[in-house]
C-alpha positions, 0 to 999 in steps of 0.5 A, a space after each residue: 512471469 513473477 519472480 517472487 511470490 508474496 503469498 509465500 511471504 504472507 504465510 510465512 508471516 501469517 501471525 502477524 499479518 492476520 493481526 492487521 487484516 483483522 484491523 483493516 477489516 474494520 475501516 469503513 473509509 472506502 479509500 483505505 479498507 482491506 481492498 486498498 491493502 490489496 491493491 498495494 500489494 499487488 502494485 508492490 508485486 508489479 514493482 518488485 517484478 521489474 526490479 526488486 532493489 534487493 529489498 527485504 521483501 519479508 519487511 515490504 510484505 508486512 509494512 503493506 499489510 500494517 500501513 494503514 492499521 492506525 487509520 482504524 484510530 485516527 487519519 492524521 498521523 495514521 502512518 506513526 500510530 501504524 508503525 508503533 502498532 506494528 512494532 509492538 506485535 512484532 516485539 511480542 513475536 520475538 522479531 529482530 530488533 533491526 527488522 522491526 526498525 525497518 518495518 518502522 521506517 518503511 511505514 513512517 514515511 509512506 505520506 505523500 509529502 514524505 521522503 522514505 529512507 529505505 527501498 522498502 518504504 519507497 516501494 510502499 510509498 509508491 505502490 500506496 499512491 498507485 493504488 488511487 488507480 487501483 480498481 478495488 478502491 474505485 469499486 469501493 468509492 463507486 459502491 458507496 456513493 464517495 465523492 472522487 473529486 479529491 482522487 481526480 485532483 491528485 491523479 496528474 501530479 502523481 506520475 512526475 511529483 510524487 512516485 519515487 521509482 522509475 519502475 512506478 511511473 512505468 506501471 502508473 501509464 499501465 494502471 491508468 489504462 485499466 482505470 480508463 477501461 474500468 470507468 468506461 465499462 461502469 459508465 456504459 453499463 
């Protein structure tokens, strides 16, 4: 049973999140399209259900929606651009400067080799990386005849070298089972 409903948080910040969604829907990369964001949101919800760590869930949900918006403009350094774009929107909407800074920090450090500085950043990074196992990503990649070799190379190191939180490592095992079932059904159709 889920303790926290991310939908309520999304609705609370719908104006800011709608801006992100409109940008995400323009991204053509099947690995980082809007479906990926939904997978990240789902994995973050699962992490929070296991342990919320006292995270600022408003910051987390907004940051999830914005973490890849910068990819619309650039791949390398997209995390910094995403945080800057969100910062601009949050300031226009008169969000508290400490909240803006917290969101900025959560987004800026979500790449593979980065060490998040906050619990929101750790949850975002882990959920983002767990989304490599997300069914939406695999469906999009398979539908677009996208080469999955690079994703397959990442998976062995994901659990023990990339994920920050123990709850995420547990979710990795669960998600891997779901992915194997999905791929089995896909291949045997």
